[in-house]
C-alpha positions as a Python dict, from the first residue, in 0.01 Angstrom:
ca = {
    (1, 'M'): (0, 0, 0),
    (2, 'K'): (189, -171, -282),
    (3, 'Y'): (566, -160, -308),
    (4, 'V'): (786, -205, -611),
    (5, 'K'): (1110, -384, -539),
    (6, 'K'): (1418, -173, -591),
    (7, 'P'): (1778, -292, -615),
    (8, 'L'): (1949, -298, -278),
    (9, 'V'): (2246, -61, -261),
    (10, 'L'): (2535, -195, -56),
    (11, 'V'): (2873, -59, 39),
    (12, 'G'): (3099, -43, -264),
    (13, 'T'): (3351, 239, -218),
    (14, 'V'): (3614, 344, 35),
    (15, 'L'): (3600, 708, 145),
    (16, 'A'): (3897, 936, 187),
    (17, 'L'): (4005, 992, 547),
    (18, 'L'): (4234, 1205, 756),
    (19, 'G'): (4126, 1558, 679),
    (20, 'G'): (3949, 1460, 358),
    (21, 'A'): (4270, 1381, 170),
    (22, 'A'): (4239, 1120, -104),
    (23, 'H'): (4445, 803, -101),
    (24, 'A'): (4763, 834, -308),
    (25, 'E'): (4770, 616, -617),
    (26, 'V'): (4938, 281, -561),
    (27, 'D'): (5191, 152, -812),
    (28, 'A'): (5017, -98, -1038),
    (29, 'E'): (5282, -365, -998),
    (30, 'T'): (5276, -333, -618),
    (31, 'A'): (4897, -361, -614),
    (32, 'K'): (4905, -662, -845),
    (33, 'A'): (5166, -838, -632),
    (34, 'I'): (4973, -778, -308),
    (35, 'K'): (4647, -910, -449),
    (36, 'A'): (4817, -1209, -607),
    (37, 'R'): (4979, -1304, -276),
    (38, 'L'): (4648, -1267, -87),
    (39, 'K'): (4470, -1481, -344),
    (40, 'E'): (4731, -1753, -296),
    (41, 'G'): (4636, -1767, 70),
    (42, 'N'): (4260, -1749, 18),
    (43, 'P'): (4141, -1770, -344),
    (44, 'K'): (3775, -1777, -242),
    (45, 'A'): (3777, -1424, -96),
    (46, 'T'): (3692, -1116, -299),
    (47, 'Y'): (3958, -845, -277),
    (48, 'G'): (3898, -479, -352),
    (49, 'E'): (4130, -204, -466),
    (50, 'V'): (4474, -173, -306),
    (51, 'L'): (4508, 166, -135),
    (52, 'E'): (4779, 339, 63),
    (53, 'S'): (4706, 348, 435),
    (54, 'P'): (4796, 629, 674),
    (55, 'M'): (5091, 413, 784),
    (56, 'K'): (5397, 434, 559),
    (57, 'G'): (5471, 109, 379),
    (58, 'V'): (5136, -48, 470),
    (59, 'Y'): (4849, -88, 226),
    (60, 'E'): (4475, -132, 269),
    (61, 'V'): (4273, -395, 89),
    (62, 'E'): (3902, -442, 140),
    (63, 'V'): (3803, -807, 157),
    (64, 'D'): (3459, -952, 84),
    (65, 'G'): (3304, -607, 55),
    (66, 'G'): (3340, -506, 416),
    (67, 'N'): (3646, -580, 627),
    (68, 'T'): (3983, -416, 569),
    (69, 'L'): (4323, -583, 570),
    (70, 'F'): (4639, -380, 638),
    (71, 'V'): (4898, -551, 420),
    (72, 'S'): (5276, -536, 391),
    (73, 'E'): (5426, -425, 60),
    (74, 'D'): (5516, -780, -42),
    (75, 'G'): (5172, -911, 55),
    (76, 'K'): (5322, -1175, 285),
    (77, 'H'): (5181, -1031, 607),
    (78, 'F'): (4861, -854, 700),
    (79, 'I'): (4686, -721, 1008),
    (80, 'F'): (4315, -775, 1049),
    (81, 'G'): (4147, -524, 1279),
    (82, 'D'): (4090, -154, 1333),
    (83, 'L'): (4351, 112, 1269),
    (84, 'Y'): (4384, 388, 1528),
    (85, 'Q'): (4541, 731, 1493),
    (86, 'V'): (4715, 876, 1798),
    (87, 'E'): (4625, 1238, 1870),
    (88, 'A'): (4691, 1463, 2167),
    (89, 'G'): (4480, 1330, 2450),
    (90, 'S'): (4285, 1080, 2241),
    (91, 'L'): (4285, 784, 2007),
    (92, 'V'): (4086, 805, 1685),
    (93, 'N'): (3949, 486, 1531),
    (94, 'V'): (4028, 554, 1166),
    (95, 'S'): (3867, 229, 1054),
    (96, 'E'): (3538, 319, 1225),
    (97, 'Q'): (3550, 664, 1064),
    (98, 'R'): (3568, 491, 727),
    (99, 'R'): (3286, 252, 809),
    (100, 'A'): (3070, 543, 926),
    (101, 'G'): (3134, 724, 600),
    (102, 'Q'): (3038, 413, 405),
    (103, 'R'): (2720, 366, 608),
    (104, 'A'): (2618, 730, 561),
    (105, 'K'): (2663, 698, 188),
    (106, 'V'): (2462, 375, 176),
    (107, 'M'): (2176, 512, 386),
    (108, 'A'): (2156, 828, 175),
    (109, 'T'): (2080, 613, -131),
    (110, 'Q'): (1783, 436, 28),
    (111, 'N'): (1435, 531, -88),
    (112, 'L'): (1257, 733, 181),
    (113, 'D'): (922, 609, 49),
    (114, 'D'): (1016, 258, 165),
    (115, 'M'): (1059, 375, 524),
    (116, 'I'): (799, 457, 788),
    (117, 'V'): (879, 817, 873),
    (118, 'F'): (772, 1024, 1173),
    (119, 'S'): (841, 1388, 1089),
    (120, 'P'): (840, 1702, 1306),
    (121, 'K'): (550, 1940, 1250),
    (122, 'G'): (790, 2231, 1256),
    (123, 'K'): (1142, 2273, 1123),
    (124, 'K'): (1343, 1955, 1081),
    (125, 'K'): (1685, 1989, 1243),
    (126, 'A'): (1818, 1636, 1196),
    (127, 'H'): (1712, 1283, 1113),
    (128, 'I'): (1799, 935, 1233),
    (129, 'Y'): (1749, 593, 1079),
    (130, 'V'): (1622, 321, 1311),
    (131, 'F'): (1628, -49, 1231),
    (132, 'T'): (1336, -178, 1435),
    (133, 'D'): (1135, -482, 1533),
    (134, 'V'): (789, -463, 1689),
    (135, 'D'): (847, -711, 1972),
    (136, 'C'): (1160, -576, 2142),
    (137, 'G'): (1117, -378, 2463),
    (138, 'Y'): (1372, -108, 2384),
    (139, 'C'): (1216, -60, 2038),
    (140, 'R'): (891, 22, 2217),
    (141, 'K'): (1073, 249, 2459),
    (142, 'L'): (1234, 440, 2173),
    (143, 'H'): (903, 462, 1989),
    (144, 'N'): (743, 617, 2297),
    (145, 'D'): (1008, 890, 2267),
    (146, 'V'): (924, 969, 1905),
    (147, 'P'): (680, 1254, 1987),
    (148, 'E'): (949, 1416, 2203),
    (149, 'L'): (1212, 1366, 1933),
    (150, 'N'): (979, 1520, 1676),
    (151, 'K'): (914, 1812, 1909),
    (152, 'R'): (1291, 1872, 1917),
    (153, 'G'): (1314, 1869, 1539),
    (154, 'I'): (1437, 1513, 1486),
    (155, 'E'): (1281, 1308, 1209),
    (156, 'V'): (1269, 933, 1278),
    (157, 'R'): (1304, 709, 973),
    (158, 'Y'): (1219, 346, 1046),
    (159, 'L'): (1352, 47, 857),
    (160, 'A'): (1235, -306, 933),
    (161, 'F'): (1459, -561, 1099),
    (162, 'P'): (1267, -867, 1221),
    (163, 'R'): (1513, -1015, 1470),
    (164, 'A'): (1388, -1372, 1431),
    (165, 'G'): (1437, -1367, 1055),
    (166, 'L'): (1222, -1363, 746),
    (167, 'N'): (1035, -1686, 824),
    (168, 'S'): (910, -1569, 1162),
    (169, 'V'): (591, -1430, 1307),
    (170, 'G'): (796, -1118, 1379),
    (171, 'Y'): (846, -1072, 1006),
    (172, 'R'): (471, -1099, 945),
    (173, 'K'): (404, -845, 1217),
    (174, 'V'): (648, -584, 1096),
    (175, 'A'): (552, -643, 731),
    (176, 'T'): (191, -577, 829),
    (177, 'A'): (290, -224, 929),
    (178, 'W'): (471, -163, 601),
    (179, 'C'): (175, -298, 404),
    (180, 'A'): (-93, -101, 590),
    (181, 'D'): (-289, 190, 449),
    (182, 'D'): (-162, 392, 746),
    (183, 'P'): (185, 252, 824),
    (184, 'N'): (259, 501, 1102),
    (185, 'K'): (-59, 426, 1291),
    (186, 'T'): (-23, 49, 1239),
    (187, 'L'): (341, 42, 1351),
    (188, 'T'): (246, 232, 1666),
    (189, 'A'): (-41, -9, 1734),
    (190, 'L'): (185, -312, 1692),
    (191, 'K'): (449, -165, 1922),
    (192, 'N'): (173, -99, 2177),
    (193, 'R'): (80, -470, 2159),
    (194, 'E'): (-261, -399, 2017),
    (195, 'N'): (-442, -678, 1834),
    (196, 'V'): (-369, -599, 1471),
    (197, 'P'): (-473, -852, 1202),
    (198, 'L'): (-161, -968, 1020),
    (199, 'K'): (-160, -895, 648),
    (200, 'V'): (156, -927, 438),
    (201, 'C'): (148, -773, 93),
    (202, 'K'): (364, -876, -199),
    (203, 'D'): (679, -683, -285),
    (204, 'N'): (705, -517, 57),
    (205, 'P'): (1055, -382, 141),
    (206, 'V'): (1108, -570, 468),
    (207, 'A'): (1334, -841, 326),
    (208, 'A'): (1550, -584, 146),
    (209, 'Q'): (1580, -371, 460),
    (210, 'Y'): (1668, -678, 665),
    (211, 'Q'): (1942, -763, 416),
    (212, 'L'): (2064, -404, 422),
    (213, 'G'): (2088, -416, 800),
    (214, 'N'): (2281, -741, 793),
    (215, 'D'): (2514, -675, 501),
    (216, 'A'): (2586, -301, 498),
    (217, 'I'): (2515, -177, 851),
    (218, 'D'): (2603, -488, 1054),
    (219, 'V'): (2294, -466, 1273),
    (220, 'R'): (2343, -689, 1577),
    (221, 'G'): (2014, -618, 1753),
    (222, 'T'): (1724, -379, 1773),
    (223, 'P'): (1685, -93, 1790),
    (224, 'T'): (1993, 8, 1593),
    (225, 'I'): (2018, 382, 1533),
    (226, 'V'): (2218, 517, 1240),
    (227, 'M'): (2304, 886, 1260),
    (228, 'E'): (2330, 1114, 956),
    (229, 'D'): (2710, 1079, 957),
    (230, 'G'): (2687, 700, 961),
    (231, 'T'): (2767, 658, 1331),
    (232, 'V'): (2585, 356, 1473),
    (233, 'V'): (2423, 343, 1816),
    (234, 'P'): (2350, -23, 1897),
    (235, 'G'): (2057, 22, 2132),
    (236, 'Y'): (1836, 276, 2301),
    (237, 'L'): (1931, 635, 2381),
    (238, 'P'): (1707, 874, 2578),
    (239, 'P'): (1605, 1194, 2396),
    (240, 'D'): (1845, 1424, 2582),
    (241, 'T'): (2143, 1204, 2500),
    (242, 'L'): (2033, 1160, 2139),
    (243, 'V'): (1984, 1533, 2089),
    (244, 'K'): (2331, 1598, 2229),
    (245, 'A'): (2484, 1332, 2005),
    (246, 'L'): (2323, 1496, 1703),
    (247, 'G'): (2462, 1834, 1802),
    (248, 'I'): (2129, 2016, 1814),
}
């Protein structure tokens, strides 16, 4: 199986929040002053567009393509961290909502042909993305659940994430699955600790998927499940819990 390298799509836009309302336009002079002040403090950072935040008089600026700063109007002070909205009986992490929206958008642009996909035989009700390694115990546990997930209408879309990096035996193992004539069968065999001859083809997508996991999804370990709405589950979930989380 030969792969053609495709450009990696990373997070590049900030989604509207709070009921779908768009951010109000920020005065050009205010935006210019805020960015100029931030650059004085750290000229090496890359600052995105200045947007109004849900808090009056506080602005949002994305820094280095991922984190968000909540900045005062004069740019002299900022808060680094998550913004929460207080609602009756609950607290809503507005920053995580935004990150989830970004992740969903990024994952929707990825080429399905570059993933190893286990699809239901019947009607598909939902899908999940799973960043996986072949040597982690909970990756194997989740893979053992794939037939049950398929039976319940959940399509499992695997992306490679060799935990030990791109110069490891783990990379060669997972790349072998992506390079195989039958990737699904080979991935299952590797997860079952069967003796599979390692064969890494050129232009396989493992390095790009590993970069995607690191840069856009912030994968900290495997398995990492990404739901359709961009919500991340860092670890294993049993089928009943996963089905409930997907709302099916």
